[in-house]
N, CA and C of each residue as an Amber inpcrd file, in Angstrom:
protein
   306
   7.0740000 -25.8390000  -3.8790000   6.3470000 -25.2840000  -2.7520000
   6.2670000 -23.7630000  -2.9070000   5.1010000 -23.2000000  -2.5980000
   4.8990000 -21.7610000  -2.7250000   5.7440000 -21.0140000  -1.6920000
   6.2120000 -19.8590000  -2.0860000   6.9540000 -19.0220000  -1.1540000
   6.1760000 -17.7430000  -0.8760000   4.8550000 -17.8430000  -0.9480000
   3.9670000 -16.7230000  -0.7280000   2.6950000 -17.1940000  -0.0350000
   1.9300000 -16.2310000   0.4800000   0.5780000 -16.4650000   0.9750000
  -0.3210000 -15.4690000   0.2560000  -1.6050000 -15.7470000   0.2400000
  -2.5560000 -14.8370000  -0.3880000  -3.4210000 -14.1930000   0.6860000
  -3.8310000 -12.9570000   0.4220000  -4.7760000 -12.2500000   1.2840000
  -5.9630000 -11.8760000   0.4060000  -7.1540000 -12.2970000   0.8280000
  -8.3630000 -12.0810000   0.0300000  -9.3650000 -11.2150000   0.7890000
  -9.9960000 -10.3140000   0.0520000 -11.0450000  -9.4580000   0.6090000
 -12.0000000  -9.1180000  -0.5210000 -13.2900000  -9.0410000  -0.2260000
 -14.2640000  -8.7530000  -1.2760000 -15.3360000  -7.7970000  -0.7770000
 -15.7220000  -6.9060000  -1.6620000 -16.8680000  -6.0330000  -1.4850000
 -17.8770000  -6.4170000  -2.5630000 -19.1130000  -5.9390000  -2.4840000
 -20.0850000  -6.3250000  -3.5100000 -19.6340000  -6.0530000  -4.9450000
 -18.9070000  -4.9750000  -5.1790000 -18.5080000  -4.6590000  -6.5470000
 -17.0320000  -4.8030000  -6.8430000 -16.2510000  -5.3160000  -5.8860000
 -14.8010000  -5.3710000  -6.0850000 -14.1990000  -6.4520000  -5.1980000
 -13.1410000  -7.0780000  -5.6640000 -12.4490000  -8.0680000  -4.8340000
 -10.9480000  -7.9320000  -5.0080000 -10.2240000  -8.3310000  -3.9660000
  -8.7670000  -8.3060000  -3.9670000  -8.2660000  -9.6970000  -3.6270000
  -7.2440000 -10.1410000  -4.3190000  -6.5240000 -11.3770000  -4.0090000
  -5.0480000 -11.0470000  -4.2280000  -4.3650000 -10.7890000  -3.1230000
  -3.0010000 -10.2890000  -3.1840000  -2.0170000 -11.3320000  -2.6830000
  -0.9110000 -11.4810000  -3.3970000   0.1540000 -12.3830000  -2.9600000
   1.1460000 -11.5880000  -2.1230000   1.5200000 -12.1940000  -0.9990000
   2.4750000 -11.5860000  -0.0720000   3.6040000 -12.5890000   0.1200000
   4.8580000 -12.1480000   0.0470000   5.9650000 -13.0800000   0.2840000
   5.8620000 -13.7170000   1.6760000   5.9390000 -15.0450000   1.7140000
   5.8540000 -15.7790000   2.9850000   7.1870000 -15.7320000   3.7090000
   7.1110000 -15.5490000   5.0160000   8.2920000 -15.6070000   5.8710000
   7.9850000 -16.5480000   7.0230000   8.9510000 -17.3310000   7.4440000
   8.7610000 -18.2340000   8.5800000   8.2750000 -17.4320000   9.7840000
   7.2190000 -17.9170000  10.4420000   6.6560000 -17.2440000  11.6160000
   5.6240000 -16.1830000  11.2880000   5.3370000 -15.9560000   9.9930000
   4.3510000 -14.9520000   9.5960000   2.9740000 -15.3400000  10.1200000
   2.2460000 -14.3670000  10.6450000   0.8970000 -14.6030000  11.1410000
  -0.1300000 -14.0910000  10.1330000  -1.3790000 -14.4700000  10.3470000
  -2.4610000 -13.9790000   9.4880000  -2.5190000 -12.4590000   9.5530000
  -2.4120000 -11.9030000  10.7520000  -2.4240000 -10.4490000  10.9010000
  -1.2490000  -9.7870000  10.2130000  -0.0830000 -10.4140000  10.2960000
   1.0960000  -9.8750000   9.6300000   0.9480000  -9.8620000   8.1190000
   0.3630000 -10.9120000   7.5840000   0.1420000 -10.9690000   6.1350000
  -0.8290000  -9.8770000   5.6940000  -1.8720000  -9.6440000   6.4890000
  -2.8420000  -8.5900000   6.1480000  -2.1460000  -7.2310000   6.1610000
  -1.3460000  -6.9820000   7.1730000  -0.6150000  -5.7070000   7.2390000
   0.3080000  -5.5530000   6.0350000   1.0410000  -6.5930000   5.6900000
   1.9940000  -6.5170000   4.5720000   1.2880000  -6.3780000   3.2290000
   0.0240000  -6.8330000   3.1420000  -0.7080000  -6.7560000   1.8710000
  -1.0680000  -5.3280000   1.4890000  -1.1620000  -4.4280000   2.4830000
  -1.5580000  -3.0490000   2.2120000  -3.0570000  -2.8370000   2.1720000
  -3.8500000  -3.8930000   2.4070000  -5.3110000  -3.7490000   2.3270000
  -5.8900000  -2.8310000   3.3970000  -5.2490000  -2.7320000   4.5490000
  -5.7750000  -1.8580000   5.6020000  -5.7210000  -0.3960000   5.1630000
  -4.7540000  -0.0450000   4.3340000  -4.6710000   1.3160000   3.8080000
  -5.5860000   1.4900000   2.6020000  -5.6670000   0.4660000   1.7630000
  -6.4810000   0.5290000   0.5510000  -7.9730000   0.5410000   0.8720000
  -8.3600000  -0.2020000   1.9060000  -9.7760000  -0.3670000   2.2610000
  -9.9980000   0.1080000   3.6980000 -10.2080000   1.4060000   3.8950000
 -10.3260000   1.9420000   5.2540000 -11.5420000   1.4240000   6.0210000
 -12.4860000   0.7940000   5.3400000 -13.6520000   0.2340000   6.0430000
 -13.2940000  -1.0080000   6.8580000 -12.1300000  -1.5940000   6.6130000
 -11.6880000  -2.7490000   7.4030000 -11.2600000  -2.2380000   8.7690000
 -11.9000000  -2.7280000   9.8070000 -11.6040000  -2.3160000  11.1800000
 -10.5810000  -3.2730000  11.7790000  -9.3180000  -2.8500000  11.9190000
  -8.2970000  -3.7620000  12.4400000  -8.6240000  -4.2980000  13.8330000
  -9.3670000  -3.5430000  14.6270000  -9.6880000  -3.9760000  15.9920000
 -10.7400000  -5.0880000  16.0060000 -11.6410000  -5.0790000  15.0430000
 -12.7240000  -6.0630000  15.0470000 -12.6980000  -7.0080000  13.8720000
 -11.5580000  -7.1310000  13.2340000 -11.4440000  -7.9210000  12.0090000
 -11.6690000  -9.4180000  12.2960000 -12.4030000 -10.0750000  11.4200000
 -12.6120000 -11.5180000  11.4690000 -11.9400000 -12.1070000  10.2410000
 -11.1520000 -13.1630000  10.4560000 -10.4100000 -13.7480000   9.3460000
 -10.5160000 -15.2660000   9.3720000 -10.1320000 -15.8600000   8.2660000
 -10.0800000 -17.3090000   8.1670000  -9.0230000 -17.7110000   7.1530000
  -8.7070000 -18.9920000   7.1650000  -7.7790000 -19.5530000   6.1900000
  -8.5370000 -20.6380000   5.4410000  -8.6910000 -20.4510000   4.1430000
  -9.4570000 -21.3770000   3.3000000 -10.8250000 -21.6960000   3.9100000
 -11.5340000 -20.6520000   4.3810000 -12.8960000 -20.8200000   4.8690000
 -13.0350000 -21.2820000   6.3060000 -11.9400000 -21.4830000   6.9950000
 -11.9840000 -21.8990000   8.4030000 -11.5460000 -20.7180000   9.2670000
 -12.4210000 -20.2710000  10.1560000 -12.1180000 -19.1180000  11.0060000
 -10.8450000 -19.3620000  11.8080000 -10.0790000 -18.3030000  11.9860000
  -8.8530000 -18.3900000  12.7840000  -8.5860000 -17.0340000  13.4320000
  -7.6120000 -17.0230000  14.3060000  -7.2120000 -15.7890000  14.9700000
  -6.1100000 -15.1100000  14.1610000  -5.9130000 -13.8220000  14.4400000
  -4.8880000 -13.0650000  13.7280000  -3.4800000 -13.5460000  14.0390000
  -3.3020000 -14.2200000  15.1780000  -1.9650000 -14.6920000  15.5370000
  -1.6620000 -16.0920000  15.0060000  -2.5160000 -16.6130000  14.1640000
  -2.2960000 -17.9280000  13.5630000  -1.0670000 -17.8880000  12.6670000
  -0.1490000 -18.8240000  12.8670000   1.0580000 -18.9160000  12.0420000
   0.6840000 -19.5090000  10.6920000   1.1590000 -18.8800000   9.6350000
   0.8140000 -19.2990000   8.2760000   1.8430000 -20.2670000   7.7090000
   1.3510000 -21.0830000   6.8020000   2.1790000 -21.9820000   6.0070000
   2.2480000 -21.4180000   4.5900000   3.3060000 -21.7240000   3.8520000
   3.3700000 -21.2580000   2.4620000   2.1410000 -21.7220000   1.6830000
   1.5620000 -20.8210000   0.8810000   0.4080000 -21.1480000   0.0590000
  -0.9270000 -20.9190000   0.7390000  -0.9400000 -20.5690000   2.0350000
  -2.2020000 -20.3010000   2.7230000  -2.8950000 -19.0940000   2.1050000
  -4.2290000 -19.0710000   2.1990000  -5.0210000 -17.9070000   1.7640000
  -5.7450000 -17.3540000   2.9790000  -5.3790000 -16.1490000   3.3830000
  -6.0250000 -15.4680000   4.5050000  -7.2150000 -14.6950000   3.9400000
  -8.3940000 -14.9670000   4.4680000  -9.6190000 -14.3200000   3.9940000
 -10.1120000 -13.3470000   5.0630000 -10.3630000 -12.1230000   4.6570000
 -10.8960000 -11.1030000   5.5630000 -12.4050000 -11.1020000   5.3810000
 -13.1260000 -11.3280000   6.4820000 -14.5860000 -11.4080000   6.4270000
 -15.2030000 -10.0760000   6.8150000 -16.2030000  -9.6550000   6.0420000
 -16.9600000  -8.4450000   6.3680000 -18.0300000  -8.8000000   7.3900000
 -18.4230000  -7.8370000   8.2340000 -19.4980000  -8.1200000   9.1870000
 -20.8210000  -8.3470000   8.4450000 -21.6610000  -9.2040000   9.0090000
 -22.9790000  -9.4450000   8.4200000 -23.8360000  -8.1980000   8.5730000
 -24.6000000  -7.8860000   7.5480000 -25.4960000  -6.7390000   7.6180000
 -26.7910000  -7.0910000   8.3450000 -27.1560000  -8.3650000   8.3090000
 -28.3720000  -8.8220000   8.9830000 -28.1220000 -10.2450000   9.4670000
 -28.7050000 -10.5710000  10.5920000 -28.5860000 -11.9090000  11.1450000
 -29.2190000 -12.9190000  10.1770000 -28.5460000 -14.0170000   9.8460000
 -29.1000000 -14.9850000   8.8930000 -30.4620000 -15.5440000   9.3110000
 -30.6710000 -15.7650000  10.5950000 -31.9800000 -16.2760000  11.0450000
 -33.0670000 -15.2230000  10.8550000 -32.7440000 -13.9630000  11.1080000
 -33.7250000 -12.8990000  10.9030000 -34.0510000 -12.7640000   9.4180000
 -33.0620000 -12.9150000   8.5730000 -33.2910000 -12.8650000   7.1390000
 -34.2450000 -13.9750000   6.7000000 -34.0500000 -15.1710000   7.2310000
 -34.9350000 -16.2920000   6.8970000 -36.3480000 -16.0200000   7.3870000
 -36.4750000 -15.5200000   8.6170000 -37.8120000 -15.2000000   9.1510000
 -38.5170000 -14.1820000   8.2680000 -37.7830000 -13.1750000   7.8110000
 -38.3690000 -12.1460000   6.9600000 -38.8560000 -12.7490000   5.6470000
 -38.0580000 -13.6310000   5.0440000 -38.4810000 -14.2710000   3.7930000
 -39.7160000 -15.1200000   4.0040000 -39.7880000 -15.8240000   5.1250000
 -40.9520000 -16.6630000   5.4140000 -42.1890000 -15.7890000   5.5840000
 -42.0700000 -14.6740000   6.3220000 -43.2160000 -13.7740000   6.5220000
 -43.7110000 -13.2060000   5.1990000 -42.8130000 -12.8720000   4.2930000
 -43.1920000 -12.2640000   3.0190000 -43.8000000 -13.2710000   2.0510000
 -43.5210000 -14.5340000   2.2140000 -44.0100000 -15.5760000   1.3090000
 -44.7470000 -16.6530000   2.0950000 -45.7600000 -16.2410000   2.8530000
 -46.4580000 -17.1810000   3.7340000 -47.0510000 -18.3360000   2.9370000
 -47.7360000 -18.0300000   1.8670000 -48.3610000 -19.0870000   1.0780000
 -48.3830000 -18.6640000  -0.3810000 -48.1180000 -19.5920000  -1.2770000
 -48.2010000 -19.2400000  -2.6940000 -49.6480000 -18.9580000  -3.1170000
 -50.6440000 -19.3700000  -2.3050000 -52.0530000 -19.1700000  -2.6280000
 -52.6720000 -18.0500000  -1.7970000 -51.8780000 -17.1300000  -1.3020000
 -52.4250000 -16.0320000  -0.4950000 -53.1240000 -15.0330000  -1.4160000
 -54.0020000 -14.2370000  -0.8390000 -54.6850000 -13.2130000  -1.6070000
 -55.9660000 -13.7540000  -2.2320000 -56.3630000 -13.1790000  -3.4010000
 -57.6190000 -13.5100000  -4.0550000 -57.6740000 -14.9490000  -4.5440000
 -56.5240000 -15.5530000  -4.8620000 -56.5050000 -16.9000000  -5.4060000
 -56.5850000 -17.9690000  -4.3180000 -56.6880000 -17.5930000  -3.0470000
 -56.6580000 -18.5580000  -1.9510000 -57.8730000 -19.4710000  -1.9550000
 -58.9710000 -19.0580000  -2.5910000 -60.1720000 -19.8960000  -2.5790000
 -60.1430000 -20.9630000  -3.6710000 -59.1620000 -20.9360000  -4.5320000
 -59.0820000 -21.9380000  -5.6240000 -58.7290000 -23.2980000  -5.1580000
């Protein structure tokens, strides 16, 4: 059985996957603090941080089990539905323009 948890964070050009010694009663927030990522990555906002364990959203006070991976999520830059709408508007028809009469 693992005696550690992992803390994961990624930026477009860099990623971190850090092992932190597990302690009974350790929370997701505690693991993030112990990982040192809040100091290494000042763009992480501790007040508005969103996290998950193996892809499932959770709160910072979630008690961890040995071997858990705490993932720090970055805020979305654009709403996914707005992104889809923009792609649809830009690609209305493959036959748009001069070739539309073919």
